[in-house]
C-alpha positions as semicolon CSV with decimal commas, in nm:
position;residue;x (nm);y (nm);z (nm)
1;M;-0,019;-1,056;0,216
2;D;-0,311;-1,277;0,116
3;S;-0,333;-1,420;-0,235
4;L;-0,627;-1,203;-0,346
5;T;-0,439;-0,887;-0,250
6;Q;-0,124;-0,996;-0,433
7;L;-0,319;-1,091;-0,744
8;T;-0,522;-0,770;-0,760
9;F;-0,223;-0,551;-0,674
10;G;-0,022;-0,710;-0,955
11;A;-0,311;-0,674;-1,199
12;S;-0,360;-0,309;-1,102
13;V;0,008;-0,225;-1,147
14;G;0,011;-0,411;-1,480
15;E;-0,288;-0,211;-1,603
16;A;-0,134;0,116;-1,484
17;V;0,199;0,052;-1,656
18;L;0,098;-0,102;-1,988
19;G;-0,279;-0,133;-2,005
20;R;-0,329;0,147;-2,257
21;K;-0,076;-0,008;-2,496
22;V;-0,141;-0,383;-2,480
23;G;-0,489;-0,400;-2,329
24;R;-0,600;-0,666;-2,085
25;K;-0,282;-0,869;-2,133
26;A;-0,112;-0,624;-1,895
27;M;-0,365;-0,691;-1,622
28;L;-0,350;-1,067;-1,679
29;W;0,028;-1,087;-1,654
30;G;0,036;-0,844;-1,364
31;G;-0,195;-1,075;-1,170
32;V;0,015;-1,382;-1,257
33;L;0,340;-1,211;-1,158
34;G;0,185;-1,080;-0,835
35;T;0,120;-1,435;-0,718
36;L;0,442;-1,586;-0,856
37;P;0,669;-1,536;-0,548
38;D;0,418;-1,709;-0,318
39;L;0,426;-2,029;-0,524
40;D;0,720;-2,135;-0,307
41;V;0,458;-2,288;-0,073
42;F;0,444;-2,580;-0,319
43;L;0,814;-2,663;-0,287
44;P;0,869;-3,002;-0,118
45;L;1,030;-2,944;0,222
46;D;1,106;-3,167;0,521
47;G;0,845;-3,108;0,787
48;P;0,604;-2,832;0,889
49;V;0,863;-2,621;1,070
50;E;1,085;-2,609;0,764
51;Q;0,782;-2,523;0,551
52;F;0,700;-2,246;0,796
53;V;1,045;-2,087;0,817
54;D;1,149;-2,130;0,452
55;H;0,840;-1,964;0,304
56;R;0,920;-1,617;0,169
57;G;1,278;-1,720;0,107
58;F;1,470;-1,694;-0,223
59;S;1,149;-1,635;-0,420
60;H;1,098;-1,314;-0,220
61;S;1,450;-1,179;-0,268
62;L;1,462;-0,829;-0,413
63;F;1,789;-0,925;-0,585
64;V;1,664;-1,252;-0,736
65;L;1,348;-1,089;-0,867
66;A;1,543;-0,795;-1,012
67;V;1,754;-1,042;-1,212
68;A;1,450;-1,246;-1,313
69;S;1,248;-0,944;-1,432
70;P;1,412;-0,893;-1,775
71;L;1,403;-1,267;-1,845
72;L;1,034;-1,289;-1,761
73;A;0,959;-0,973;-1,960
74;W;1,138;-1,114;-2,264
75;S;0,939;-1,438;-2,232
76;I;0,608;-1,252;-2,210
77;A;0,696;-1,044;-2,516
78;R;0,782;-1,366;-2,702
79;I;0,445;-1,517;-2,611
80;H;0,264;-1,205;-2,732
81;S;0,483;-1,132;-3,032
82;P;0,281;-0,829;-3,155
83;T;0,375;-0,654;-2,831
84;R;0,753;-0,695;-2,870
85;E;0,786;-0,326;-2,942
86;H;0,682;-0,272;-2,579
87;L;0,960;-0,488;-2,433
88;K;1,079;-0,205;-2,207
89;G;0,724;-0,163;-2,082
90;W;0,697;-0,535;-2,007
91;W;1,028;-0,511;-1,822
92;L;0,904;-0,218;-1,611
93;L;0,573;-0,397;-1,544
94;T;0,748;-0,717;-1,438
95;F;0,996;-0,538;-1,215
96;L;0,736;-0,321;-1,038
97;V;0,491;-0,607;-0,979
98;L;0,749;-0,854;-0,848
99;E;0,933;-0,606;-0,628
100;G;0,606;-0,448;-0,511
101;S;0,452;-0,781;-0,412
102;V;0,757;-0,866;-0,203
103;L;0,758;-0,526;-0,036
104;L;0,392;-0,576;0,056
105;D;0,490;-0,900;0,230
106;F;0,773;-0,715;0,401
107;L;0,511;-0,483;0,553
108;T;0,348;-0,772;0,741
109;V;0,482;-0,933;1,057
110;Y;0,555;-1,281;0,917
111;G;0,905;-1,209;0,795
112;T;1,049;-1,199;0,443
113;Q;1,403;-1,276;0,324
114;V;1,421;-0,966;0,104
115;L;1,804;-0,961;0,109
116;W;1,858;-1,329;0,017
117;P;2,124;-1,464;-0,050
118;F;2,336;-1,195;0,117
119;D;2,130;-1,211;0,437
120;T;1,877;-1,486;0,506
121;T;1,732;-1,316;0,815
122;P;1,354;-1,276;0,779
123;R;1,286;-0,902;0,776
124;A;0,959;-0,727;0,857
125;W;0,825;-0,379;0,912
126;P;0,473;-0,463;1,025
127;V;0,237;-0,183;0,930
128;L;-0,032;-0,398;0,763
129;F;-0,226;-0,701;0,877
130;I;-0,192;-0,994;0,636
131;V;-0,552;-0,931;0,525
132;D;-0,660;-0,566;0,515
133;P;-0,974;-0,476;0,319
134;L;-0,890;-0,106;0,328
135;F;-0,588;-0,180;0,110
136;T;-0,739;-0,453;-0,105
137;V;-1,085;-0,314;-0,183
138;P;-0,974;0,007;-0,367
139;V;-0,733;-0,198;-0,580
140;L;-0,996;-0,465;-0,651
141;V;-1,261;-0,209;-0,746
142;G;-1,016;-0,029;-0,975
143;C;-0,920;-0,356;-1,144
144;L;-1,283;-0,454;-1,197
145;A;-1,360;-0,112;-1,339
146;A;-1,073;-0,137;-1,586
147;L;-1,172;-0,492;-1,677
148;I;-1,539;-0,413;-1,732
149;L;-1,477;-0,088;-1,915
150;N;-1,190;-0,241;-2,117
151;G;-0,839;-0,144;-2,014
152;K;-0,779;0,058;-2,332
153;K;-1,051;0,308;-2,247
154;P;-0,945;0,618;-2,053
155;L;-1,214;0,588;-1,784
156;G;-1,123;0,233;-1,685
157;H;-0,755;0,323;-1,681
158;R;-0,825;0,630;-1,468
159;L;-1,039;0,439;-1,217
160;N;-0,771;0,173;-1,183
161;G;-0,513;0,444;-1,116
162;I;-0,736;0,600;-0,851
163;G;-0,781;0,266;-0,674
164;L;-0,407;0,200;-0,677
165;A;-0,331;0,550;-0,551
166;L;-0,581;0,514;-0,265
167;A;-0,425;0,184;-0,160
168;L;-0,075;0,333;-0,160
169;L;-0,195;0,635;0,037
170;Y;-0,338;0,390;0,289
171;V;0,010;0,239;0,328
172;V;0,146;0,588;0,400
173;W;-0,124;0,629;0,665
174;A;-0,030;0,289;0,814
175;F;0,331;0,402;0,859
176;A;0,216;0,723;1,026
177;A;-0,029;0,537;1,251
178;R;0,242;0,295;1,361
179;E;0,480;0,576;1,454
180;L;0,204;0,747;1,649
181;V;0,094;0,445;1,852
182;V;0,448;0,325;1,922
183;H;0,543;0,666;2,062
184;R;0,234;0,685;2,281
185;V;0,256;0,327;2,407
186;E;0,621;0,369;2,502
187;Q;0,524;0,678;2,702
188;N;0,230;0,501;2,868
189;L;0,438;0,196;2,956
190;A;0,698;0,421;3,119
191;R;0,429;0,598;3,323
192;Q;0,288;0,263;3,434
193;H;0,638;0,128;3,513
194;V;0,596;-0,168;3,279
195;E;0,937;-0,293;3,174
196;S;1,047;-0,508;2,881
197;T;1,366;-0,561;2,686
198;R;1,187;-0,567;2,349
199;L;0,857;-0,434;2,217
200;I;0,678;-0,504;1,891
201;A;0,373;-0,331;1,741
202;I;0,140;-0,532;1,516
203;P;-0,182;-0,407;1,352
204;A;-0,491;-0,585;1,479
205;P;-0,685;-0,790;1,220
206;F;-0,826;-0,604;0,919
207;N;-0,737;-0,248;1,025
208;T;-0,466;0,000;1,121
209;L;-0,660;0,184;1,390
210;L;-0,606;-0,072;1,665
211;W;-0,262;-0,214;1,738
212;R;-0,149;-0,513;1,941
213;F;0,174;-0,475;2,139
214;V;0,385;-0,759;2,271
215;G;0,662;-0,691;2,520
216;L;0,932;-0,947;2,584
217;D;1,192;-1,027;2,845
218;R;1,377;-1,345;2,937
219;E;1,115;-1,503;3,162
220;S;0,784;-1,355;3,042
221;Y;0,599;-1,155;2,783
222;F;0,303;-0,920;2,798
223;E;0,024;-0,821;2,562
224;T;-0,165;-0,495;2,539
225;Y;-0,373;-0,306;2,285
226;Y;-0,374;0,057;2,184
227;S;-0,607;0,246;1,950
228;V;-0,524;0,570;1,772
229;F;-0,821;0,712;1,966
230;D;-0,695;0,607;2,312
231;G;-0,491;0,915;2,393
232;D;-0,341;0,886;2,742
233;A;-0,582;0,617;2,862
234;P;-0,405;0,362;3,085
235;L;-0,295;0,044;2,912
236;V;-0,441;-0,290;3,014
237;V;-0,126;-0,502;3,034
238;T;-0,143;-0,877;3,086
239;R;0,176;-1,073;3,147
240;Y;0,236;-1,442;3,070
241;P;0,527;-1,683;3,132
242;R;0,750;-1,780;2,840
243;N;0,850;-2,115;2,993
244;S;1,182;-2,112;2,808
245;E;1,319;-2,371;3,051
246;L;1,102;-2,634;2,879
247;L;1,347;-2,623;2,588
248;L;1,650;-2,720;2,798
249;G;1,833;-2,997;2,619
250;L;1,659;-2,917;2,289
251;E;1,889;-2,637;2,176
252;S;2,034;-2,845;1,889
253;H;1,703;-3,002;1,787
254;P;1,657;-2,866;1,431
255;P;1,290;-2,757;1,464
256;V;1,369;-2,569;1,785
257;A;1,678;-2,401;1,641
258;K;1,487;-2,298;1,328
259;L;1,191;-2,160;1,520
260;R;1,414;-1,961;1,753
261;A;1,596;-1,808;1,457
262;F;1,286;-1,742;1,249
263;T;1,080;-1,584;1,528
264;R;1,384;-1,381;1,639
265;G;1,292;-1,455;2,000
266;W;0,920;-1,384;1,973
267;Y;0,809;-1,724;2,099
268;A;0,674;-1,893;2,410
269;V;0,674;-2,258;2,518
270;D;0,406;-2,468;2,685
271;D;0,368;-2,819;2,819
272;E;0,035;-2,936;2,679
273;S;-0,048;-3,279;2,822
274;G;0,313;-3,387;2,797
275;N;0,375;-3,226;2,459
276;I;0,630;-2,944;2,436
277;V;0,480;-2,679;2,209
278;V;0,651;-2,368;2,068
279;T;0,421;-2,077;1,976
280;D;0,501;-1,782;1,749
281;L;0,377;-1,483;1,950
282;R;0,359;-1,249;1,652
283;M;0,062;-1,402;1,470
284;G;-0,257;-1,431;1,670
285;S;-0,336;-1,312;2,020
286;E;-0,392;-1,454;2,365
287;P;-0,496;-1,728;2,390
288;N;-0,542;-1,799;2,017
289;Y;-0,236;-1,828;1,795
290;V;-0,194;-1,931;1,433
291;F;0,145;-2,105;1,436
292;R;0,209;-2,362;1,710
293;F;0,445;-2,657;1,677
294;K;0,496;-2,970;1,882
295;V;0,873;-3,025;1,899
296;A;0,922;-3,268;2,189
297;E;0,759;-3,475;2,460
298;A;0,813;-3,419;2,830
299;G;1,077;-3,643;2,985
300;T;1,299;-3,682;3,290
301;P;1,511;-3,482;3,337
302;Y;1,497;-3,339;2,984
303;P;1,231;-3,342;2,710
304;V;1,259;-3,598;2,433
305;P;1,288;-3,458;2,078
306;V;1,023;-3,577;1,832
307;E;0,939;-3,511;1,469
308;D;0,787;-3,165;1,446
309;E;0,413;-3,130;1,404
310;Q;0,206;-2,818;1,339
311;L;-0,095;-2,801;1,568
312;P;-0,432;-2,672;1,448
313;A;-0,462;-2,295;1,450
314;E;-0,661;-2,156;1,739
315;I;-0,882;-1,881;1,599
316;D;-1,175;-1,733;1,788
317;W;-1,375;-1,534;1,534
318;S;-1,590;-1,389;1,811
319;Q;-1,291;-1,170;1,900
320;L;-1,363;-0,965;1,589
321;R;-1,657;-0,807;1,769
322;W;-1,425;-0,713;2,054
323;I;-1,174;-0,563;1,809
324;L;-1,442;-0,348;1,648
325;K;-1,553;-0,216;1,986
326;R;-1,196;-0,178;2,112
327;I;-1,106;0,056;1,827
328;W;-1,337;0,322;1,966
329;K;-1,292;0,287;2,342
330;P;-1,069;0,110;2,598
331;L;-1,201;-0,232;2,701
332;P;-1,064;-0,523;2,906
333;P;-0,909;-0,796;2,690
334;P;-1,144;-1,062;2,547
335;G;-1,207;-1,372;2,756
């Protein structure tokens, strides 16, 4: 998830675990540890595609972080020598923050190598959008309350615990909402005779009431939206070509191979003024996507591989108004 969420979540867990015993140091180190796995973005890598697919790699492994937890806890206790008697508490704090931050990333659609090095497949169970105020705000408010009231005081500690509990209850709701909308959309698609070989549900930006669905087959994909308030309302399904044939001859081109593996098939291809562009269909919506990469130039008879280049993200903020309205009633897609 976003950096603010990871920082505040780590700080909140740190305060909940050890705040009463070591004071604000617990919140400080919780915040640091919450952001630690995402520092892999600063690792030098070869090209934008590699940067894209290798993020959330070894630094997000549940196994690596489990091994690192006691070492980091020992180091923190050494830095704050008067707190060495709480070494077990530092260990628990470190373990819960690191593992929890990775599991939060796992709950977004991007993909996280939680089983590295035994399995480097990016895993995801998308129940949260990468930025969700309904998760972040309770945690942030609880942290601020504990900070202002001093973490050693019972009221600040209690308010922090309430904020953390509300955020975790929201995650439980997100799982339930996903199960509900997936079941109903599958039923509605069957009634409307809309076929696909694969279907993915992704929460729309900043909420878990409206969900974006992408259906995939070999030659095309479709997009539709469903709100928890839609009931049996017919789905507005729009289908688009995948243009997979544009990648003929590029199968061994490293950026193409990496994008195919990382997206696990959730991609489309376009010829944009002679540039062959691969788009990750999971992040964004039609026609605005976040991750788009130029991998080749059109040629005869096959495209010519080029050094990969990430194209500017296409984000239309005016769609947020449509999302807010779409939550409450069925509407045609924006644009």
